[in-house]
C-alpha positions as CSV (number, residue, x, y, z in Angstrom):
1,X,7.2,18.8,-23.1
2,X,6.3,15.2,-22.3
3,X,4.8,13.8,-18.8
4,X,4.9,10.8,-18.1
5,X,2.7,8.7,-15.2
6,X,4.7,5.9,-13.8
7,X,2.2,4.1,-11.9
8,X,2.7,0.8,-9.8
9,X,-0.4,-1.1,-9.4
10,X,0.7,-3.2,-6.0
11,X,0.9,0.2,-4.2
12,X,-1.9,2.5,-6.2
13,X,1.0,5.0,-6.6
14,X,1.8,7.1,-9.1
15,X,5.1,8.7,-9.8
16,X,5.7,11.7,-12.8
17,X,8.6,12.0,-15.0
18,X,8.4,15.3,-17.2
19,X,10.9,16.6,-19.5
20,X,11.2,20.1,-21.2
21,X,13.9,20.7,-23.8
22,X,16.9,19.1,-22.4
23,X,16.0,19.3,-18.5
24,X,13.7,16.9,-16.6
25,X,12.0,16.5,-12.9
26,X,10.7,13.5,-11.0
27,X,7.7,14.0,-8.6
28,X,7.5,11.3,-5.7
29,X,9.8,8.6,-7.0
30,X,9.7,4.7,-5.8
31,X,12.7,3.4,-4.0
32,X,14.1,1.6,-6.9
33,X,15.6,4.4,-9.0
34,X,17.1,2.3,-12.1
35,X,13.6,3.2,-14.2
36,X,14.4,6.8,-14.0
37,X,17.7,6.7,-14.6
38,X,17.3,4.8,-17.9
39,X,14.5,7.4,-18.8
40,X,16.8,10.5,-18.4
41,X,19.7,8.4,-20.1
42,X,17.6,7.7,-23.2
43,X,16.0,10.8,-23.2
44,X,19.8,12.7,-23.0
45,X,18.5,15.3,-20.3
46,X,19.5,16.4,-17.2
47,X,17.3,15.8,-14.0
48,X,16.8,19.1,-12.4
49,X,14.6,18.7,-9.4
50,X,13.0,15.9,-7.5
51,X,9.9,17.3,-6.1
52,X,8.2,15.3,-2.7
53,X,4.8,16.0,-2.4
54,X,5.0,15.1,1.2
55,X,6.4,12.7,3.7
56,X,4.7,9.5,2.1
57,X,3.5,7.3,4.8
58,X,3.0,4.3,2.6
59,X,6.0,4.0,0.7
60,X,9.6,4.7,0.8
61,X,10.6,7.2,-2.0
62,X,13.4,7.2,-4.0
63,X,14.4,10.6,-3.3
64,X,17.9,10.0,-1.4
65,X,19.1,7.6,-3.8
66,X,18.1,9.4,-6.7
67,X,19.7,12.7,-5.5
68,X,22.7,11.1,-4.8
69,X,23.2,9.4,-8.2
70,X,22.3,12.4,-10.1
71,X,23.2,15.5,-8.1
72,X,19.4,16.9,-8.3
73,X,18.2,18.7,-5.3
74,X,15.2,17.3,-3.4
75,X,12.3,19.8,-2.9
76,X,9.6,19.9,-0.2
77,X,6.7,22.4,0.2
78,X,6.8,24.7,3.1
79,X,7.4,23.5,6.9
80,X,8.8,20.3,5.9
81,X,11.7,19.4,8.3
82,X,13.7,16.5,6.7
83,X,16.9,15.4,8.4
84,X,19.0,15.8,5.2
85,X,19.9,18.7,2.9
86,X,17.0,19.7,0.7
87,X,15.3,22.8,-0.7
88,X,12.1,24.2,1.6
89,X,10.4,25.7,-1.2
90,X,8.1,29.0,-0.1
91,X,4.3,28.8,-1.0
92,X,3.8,30.4,-4.5
93,X,7.9,29.7,-5.3
94,X,8.4,29.1,-9.1
95,X,10.8,26.6,-10.7
96,X,11.7,26.5,-13.9
97,X,12.8,23.3,-16.0
98,X,13.4,23.7,-19.8
99,X,10.6,26.4,-21.0
100,X,8.0,25.1,-18.4
101,X,7.6,26.1,-14.7
102,X,6.6,24.6,-11.5
103,X,4.7,26.7,-8.8
104,X,4.7,25.6,-5.4
105,X,0.7,25.6,-3.8
106,X,1.3,25.0,-0.1
107,X,-2.1,22.8,0.6
108,X,-1.7,21.4,4.2
109,X,-4.2,19.2,5.7
110,X,-3.3,15.4,4.9
111,X,0.1,16.4,6.2
112,X,1.2,19.7,7.3
113,X,3.9,20.1,4.4
114,X,1.9,18.7,1.7
115,X,2.3,20.7,-1.2
116,X,0.6,20.5,-4.9
117,X,2.6,21.5,-7.7
118,X,1.1,23.7,-10.4
119,X,2.8,23.0,-13.8
120,X,3.0,26.1,-16.4
121,X,3.5,25.4,-19.8
122,X,5.9,27.0,-22.4
123,X,2.9,29.3,-23.4
124,X,2.2,30.3,-19.9
125,X,-0.7,28.5,-19.7
126,X,-1.7,26.9,-16.2
127,X,-1.9,23.1,-17.4
128,X,-1.9,20.5,-14.6
129,X,-1.3,20.0,-11.0
130,X,0.8,17.3,-9.3
131,X,-1.8,16.7,-6.4
132,X,0.0,14.2,-4.1
133,X,-2.4,13.2,-1.5
134,X,-4.1,16.6,-1.1
135,X,-6.7,16.0,-4.2
136,X,-7.2,12.3,-5.1
137,X,-9.5,11.2,-8.3
138,X,-13.2,10.6,-6.4
139,X,-11.4,11.7,-2.7
140,X,-9.3,13.9,-0.9
141,X,-6.4,12.7,1.5
142,X,-7.2,11.1,4.6
143,X,-6.6,14.0,7.4
144,X,-5.9,11.3,10.5
145,X,-2.0,10.6,9.7
146,X,-0.4,13.7,10.8
147,X,-2.3,14.1,14.3
148,X,0.7,13.5,16.4
149,X,3.2,15.3,14.5
150,X,1.1,18.4,13.8
151,X,-0.2,18.0,17.6
152,X,-3.9,18.6,16.0
153,X,-7.3,16.6,15.9
154,X,-8.1,14.7,12.6
155,X,-11.3,17.2,12.6
156,X,-8.9,20.1,12.8
157,X,-6.7,18.9,9.8
158,X,-9.7,18.2,8.0
159,X,-11.0,21.6,8.3
160,X,-7.1,22.9,7.2
161,X,-7.6,20.5,4.2
162,X,-10.8,22.0,3.2
163,X,-9.1,25.7,3.4
164,X,-6.5,24.4,1.2
165,X,-8.6,22.9,-1.5
166,X,-11.0,26.1,-1.6
167,X,-8.4,28.4,-1.9
168,X,-5.7,26.8,-3.8
169,X,-7.3,24.3,-5.9
170,X,-11.0,25.0,-6.7
171,X,-10.3,28.5,-8.0
172,X,-7.8,26.7,-10.7
173,X,-9.3,26.2,-14.3
174,X,-11.7,23.3,-15.0
175,X,-9.2,22.3,-17.8
176,X,-6.3,21.6,-15.9
177,X,-5.2,18.2,-15.5
178,X,-4.9,16.3,-12.2
179,X,-2.2,13.9,-11.5
180,X,-2.8,12.5,-8.2
181,X,0.0,10.4,-5.9
182,X,-2.7,7.3,-5.4
183,X,-5.4,5.5,-6.8
184,X,-8.0,2.8,-6.1
185,X,-6.8,0.4,-3.7
186,X,-4.6,2.9,-1.5
187,X,-4.9,3.0,2.2
188,X,-4.4,7.1,1.7
189,X,-8.0,7.4,1.0
190,X,-11.3,5.8,1.0
191,X,-13.2,6.5,-2.3
192,X,-11.0,6.6,-5.0
193,X,-11.7,6.0,-8.8
194,X,-10.1,3.4,-10.8
195,X,-9.0,6.0,-13.3
196,X,-5.5,7.4,-12.8
197,X,-5.9,10.8,-14.5
198,X,-8.7,13.6,-14.7
199,X,-9.6,16.8,-15.5
200,X,-10.2,19.3,-12.3
201,X,-13.5,20.6,-13.9
202,X,-14.8,16.6,-13.7
203,X,-13.6,16.5,-10.0
204,X,-15.3,19.7,-8.9
205,X,-18.7,18.0,-10.6
206,X,-18.4,14.4,-8.9
207,X,-15.9,14.5,-6.0
208,X,-18.0,13.7,-3.0
209,X,-15.6,15.8,-1.0
210,X,-15.2,19.3,-3.3
211,X,-19.3,19.3,-3.1
212,X,-20.1,19.9,0.3
213,X,-21.8,22.5,1.1
214,X,-19.8,24.1,4.0
215,X,-16.6,23.5,5.9
216,X,-18.3,21.4,8.9
217,X,-20.0,19.3,6.5
218,X,-16.5,18.8,4.6
219,X,-15.1,17.9,8.0
220,X,-17.8,15.4,8.7
221,X,-17.6,13.8,5.5
222,X,-14.1,13.4,5.0
223,X,-13.5,12.1,8.6
224,X,-16.6,9.5,8.4
225,X,-15.6,5.8,8.0
226,X,-12.0,6.2,8.2
227,X,-10.3,2.8,9.0
228,X,-7.1,2.7,11.5
229,X,-3.8,3.5,9.4
230,X,-1.8,0.0,8.3
231,X,0.9,-0.1,10.8
232,X,3.8,0.3,9.0
233,X,2.9,4.1,8.0
234,X,4.5,5.6,10.9
235,X,7.7,3.5,10.0
236,X,7.8,4.8,6.3
237,X,7.0,8.7,7.2
238,X,10.6,7.9,9.6
239,X,12.3,6.6,7.1
240,X,11.4,9.3,4.1
241,X,11.9,11.8,6.8
242,X,15.6,10.6,8.3
243,X,17.0,8.7,5.6
244,X,17.6,4.8,4.7
245,X,20.0,2.2,3.5
246,X,20.8,2.5,-0.1
247,X,18.3,0.3,-2.2
248,X,21.4,-1.2,-4.1
249,X,23.2,-2.2,-0.3
250,X,19.8,-3.5,0.9
251,X,19.2,-5.6,-2.1
252,X,22.6,-6.9,-2.1
253,X,22.3,-8.2,1.5
254,X,19.0,-9.8,0.8
255,X,19.8,-11.7,-2.2
256,X,21.9,-14.1,0.0
257,X,21.2,-17.7,-1.4
258,X,21.0,-20.1,1.5
259,X,20.9,-24.0,1.5
260,X,18.3,-25.6,3.3
261,X,20.6,-26.2,6.3
262,X,21.8,-22.6,6.1
263,X,18.6,-21.4,6.5
264,X,17.4,-23.5,8.9
265,X,20.2,-22.4,11.0
266,X,19.8,-18.8,10.5
267,X,16.0,-19.0,11.8
268,X,16.9,-20.9,14.8
269,X,19.7,-18.5,15.4
270,X,18.1,-15.3,14.8
271,X,14.2,-15.9,15.1
272,X,13.6,-14.5,11.6
273,X,10.2,-14.5,10.2
274,X,9.6,-17.1,7.1
275,X,7.9,-15.3,4.6
276,X,6.7,-17.9,1.6
277,X,5.6,-15.6,-1.2
278,X,4.3,-18.5,-3.5
279,X,1.0,-18.8,-4.9
280,X,-1.8,-19.9,-2.5
281,X,-2.6,-23.2,-4.7
282,X,1.1,-24.2,-3.8
283,X,1.4,-23.1,-0.4
284,X,-1.2,-25.1,1.2
285,X,-0.2,-28.3,-0.4
286,X,3.4,-27.8,1.6
287,X,5.4,-25.4,3.4
288,X,8.1,-24.9,5.9
289,X,6.4,-25.1,9.1
290,X,5.7,-21.5,10.9
291,X,6.0,-19.7,7.5
292,X,3.6,-17.0,6.6
293,X,2.3,-16.9,3.1
294,X,1.7,-13.4,1.3
295,X,1.7,-14.2,-2.3
296,X,3.8,-11.9,-4.6
297,X,0.7,-12.2,-7.2
298,X,-1.5,-9.6,-5.6
299,X,-1.5,-7.0,-3.1
300,X,2.1,-8.2,-1.6
301,X,3.7,-5.1,-0.3
302,X,0.7,-3.4,1.4
303,X,-0.2,-6.6,3.2
304,X,3.0,-7.0,4.6
305,X,3.1,-3.8,5.6
306,X,-0.5,-4.1,7.5
307,X,0.4,-7.6,9.0
308,X,3.9,-7.4,9.7
309,X,3.6,-3.7,10.5
310,X,7.4,-3.4,12.2
311,X,10.0,-2.9,9.3
312,X,12.7,-3.6,11.3
313,X,11.6,-7.4,11.2
314,X,14.0,-9.7,10.0
315,X,12.8,-12.1,7.5
316,X,13.9,-15.1,5.7
317,X,12.3,-15.8,1.9
318,X,10.5,-18.7,0.4
319,X,9.7,-17.6,-3.2
320,X,9.0,-19.2,-6.6
321,X,12.7,-19.6,-8.0
322,X,13.6,-16.3,-9.9
323,X,11.3,-14.3,-8.4
324,X,13.6,-13.1,-5.4
325,X,14.8,-9.7,-6.8
326,X,11.5,-8.9,-7.4
327,X,10.1,-9.7,-3.7
328,X,13.2,-8.0,-2.1
329,X,12.2,-4.7,-4.3
330,X,8.7,-4.9,-3.2
331,X,9.5,-5.0,0.2
332,X,12.1,-2.4,0.1
333,X,9.2,-0.2,-1.1
334,X,7.5,-0.4,1.8
335,X,10.6,-0.4,4.3
336,X,11.4,-3.9,5.2
337,X,15.0,-3.9,4.6
338,X,15.6,-6.6,7.2
339,X,15.7,-9.5,4.6
340,X,18.7,-11.6,5.4
341,X,18.5,-14.1,2.6
342,X,16.1,-16.6,0.7
343,X,15.9,-20.5,0.2
344,X,18.0,-21.6,-2.6
345,X,15.7,-23.9,-5.3
346,X,12.6,-22.8,-3.0
347,X,10.6,-24.9,-1.1
348,X,11.3,-28.1,-3.6
349,X,15.1,-28.0,-2.0
350,X,13.7,-28.0,1.5
351,X,11.4,-30.9,1.1
352,X,14.3,-32.8,-1.2
353,X,16.5,-32.5,2.0
354,X,14.3,-34.3,4.0
355,X,13.1,-31.6,6.1
356,X,10.0,-30.9,8.3
357,X,7.1,-29.6,5.9
358,X,3.2,-28.6,6.9
359,X,0.0,-28.4,5.0
360,X,-3.3,-26.4,5.2
361,X,-6.6,-28.1,4.6
362,X,-8.1,-26.3,1.6
363,X,-11.3,-27.5,-0.4
364,X,-13.2,-26.5,-3.2
365,X,-16.3,-24.4,-3.0
366,X,-18.3,-27.5,-3.8
367,X,-17.1,-29.6,-1.4
368,X,-17.8,-26.6,1.2
369,X,-21.3,-26.6,-0.1
370,X,-21.6,-30.3,0.9
371,X,-20.2,-29.8,4.5
372,X,-22.0,-26.9,5.2
373,X,-24.7,-27.0,7.5
374,X,-27.1,-24.0,8.1
375,X,-26.7,-23.0,11.6
376,X,-24.2,-25.2,12.8
377,X,-21.1,-24.6,10.8
378,X,-18.9,-21.7,11.4
379,X,-17.8,-19.7,8.8
380,X,-15.3,-16.4,9.0
381,X,-15.5,-14.3,6.3
382,X,-12.1,-12.3,6.2
383,X,-13.1,-9.5,3.6
384,X,-13.7,-6.1,4.1
385,X,-16.5,-5.0,5.9
386,X,-17.9,-3.1,2.7
387,X,-17.8,-6.6,0.8
388,X,-19.0,-8.5,3.6
389,X,-22.1,-6.2,4.1
390,X,-22.8,-6.5,0.1
391,X,-23.3,-10.2,0.2
392,X,-22.3,-12.9,2.7
393,X,-22.4,-16.5,3.7
394,X,-25.8,-16.7,6.1
395,X,-24.6,-16.5,9.6
396,X,-21.2,-15.8,8.5
397,X,-18.7,-13.7,11.1
398,X,-16.9,-10.9,9.5
399,X,-13.3,-10.9,10.6
400,X,-11.5,-8.5,8.2
401,X,-7.8,-9.9,7.8
402,X,-6.5,-6.6,8.2
403,X,-7.3,-6.9,11.9
404,X,-6.5,-10.6,12.5
405,X,-4.1,-9.9,15.6
406,X,-7.2,-8.3,17.3
407,X,-9.8,-11.5,16.7
408,X,-7.5,-14.3,17.0
409,X,-8.2,-14.4,20.5
410,X,-11.9,-14.8,20.2
411,X,-11.2,-18.4,18.4
412,X,-11.9,-21.2,20.1
413,X,-9.3,-23.6,19.2
414,X,-11.8,-26.9,19.5
415,X,-14.3,-25.4,17.7
416,X,-14.0,-26.0,13.8
417,X,-14.8,-23.3,11.4
418,X,-14.4,-22.4,7.5
419,X,-12.9,-19.5,6.2
420,X,-12.9,-17.5,3.1
421,X,-12.2,-14.6,1.5
422,X,-12.9,-13.0,-2.1
423,X,-10.9,-15.1,-4.1
424,X,-8.4,-17.3,-1.7
425,X,-5.4,-14.7,-1.6
426,X,-6.3,-13.1,1.8
427,X,-7.9,-16.2,3.4
428,X,-4.5,-18.3,2.7
429,X,-2.7,-15.3,4.3
430,X,-5.1,-15.7,7.5
431,X,-4.8,-19.5,7.4
432,X,-1.2,-19.4,7.3
433,X,-1.0,-16.8,10.4
434,X,-3.6,-19.0,12.4
435,X,-1.5,-22.2,11.8
436,X,1.7,-20.2,13.0
437,X,-0.1,-19.3,15.7
438,X,-1.0,-22.8,17.0
439,X,-4.7,-23.0,15.3
440,X,-5.1,-25.9,13.2
441,X,-9.1,-26.5,13.5
442,X,-10.1,-24.5,10.5
443,X,-10.8,-25.4,6.6
444,X,-10.0,-22.6,4.1
445,X,-12.1,-22.5,1.0
446,X,-10.7,-22.3,-2.2
447,X,-11.9,-19.4,-4.9
448,X,-13.4,-17.7,-1.9
449,X,-16.7,-15.8,-2.0
450,X,-16.8,-15.9,-5.8
451,X,-16.8,-19.5,-6.1
452,X,-19.2,-19.9,-3.0
453,X,-21.6,-17.7,-4.7
454,X,-22.0,-20.2,-7.5
455,X,-23.1,-22.8,-5.3
456,X,-26.4,-23.4,-3.4
457,X,-24.8,-21.8,0.3
458,X,-27.5,-19.6,1.4
459,X,-26.5,-16.1,1.4
460,X,-27.8,-12.6,2.6
461,X,-26.7,-9.0,2.5
462,X,-28.5,-8.9,5.8
463,X,-25.7,-7.7,8.7
464,X,-26.2,-9.4,12.1
465,X,-24.4,-7.1,14.5
466,X,-23.4,-10.0,16.6
467,X,-21.3,-11.4,13.8
468,X,-19.3,-8.0,12.7
469,X,-16.2,-8.1,14.7
470,X,-16.1,-4.5,17.2
471,X,-13.5,-1.9,16.4
């Protein structure tokens, strides 16, 4: 038997490829299926099942394309109602793959169809669980995403999750391996470990959610501090449930090379968003007016999903030449299939064609330290609240990037401000959005708080509530 975790860092997502004898199964595959097809071919095995732990919100699964290519049926847990052919398993149902078995454990709470798959090895020993978003390492799945569909409150869903964990997961042996669907960085939980594999015994000891004294305490703990889900989550659930265009068709459409003139005409005729995926260091020196910068070298797809939100948004790309296919692939993972093409030759082609360009003011942390005046300079910190609360520039305002659509209305156009994040990735995203909306009286700080902390700029961990964005 072979168990391979295929982990995608950008999404903090784990898919699983398992082989026994001449058969295999895959759990929670990503949108682009070629890596799985390559493994199946190399191992000379038949894909027998595609198991889905639930209808994912944070990415588009590759279940439909993979099933169409291989003939393997898609399996969901009890109560799932996909709008395509699938096996809806019963709680406790057993599937055989080679010499091993998969037992279905219905574990609702994160969503109503959420299911954990228990692997029983050739010797009949319960060896591992593929826990989806039911049990993470250090956390459990957030219970607020399925409220509308389930017609339940997040507290009721949390209670259901508690029952699932206590009756289906906790009774299992300590030496069982836990393979979750996500790790640290995913918006599907709030306290995940950086590790991606652990024993159930260790989770029983250190996972805060599994160590609450009773159901009421569990509900309070897992619902405390939940941030609003990213805007694209609902769209992804619908795509996973209803279906979507073939990835190869999406890629073919998106990889249309556009000359500067054709690019300009397309933007004018469609109103498509210009998404520039270059490094912040390159973007600020020159870009097409109204471009939004979300760099490919970072948490690209989640930020696209969180900030653009509507997966139906039409997009044209400005990329570092040669990265177009990677950008399109990563956009498709979160359902953004509306890419109309890319600027052939990148930004240099646009500039060399004599087209209009724009720039952003970016300064070093050292220059910021020279310009900063305590009590006078306005500073906006776009890091997460937890980062701000740990330490921040004295008197800085906490305005997380995730909520930029809410706080831009508070900015006075005539008041200059400095803006930073932790390292410069998020603040350049914010800067591009602000400038596209007409704000120009600001300065972004290169290197973010990491660089600022090495200067003499005063810092504090005291949180002044008037400086914190009201949710």
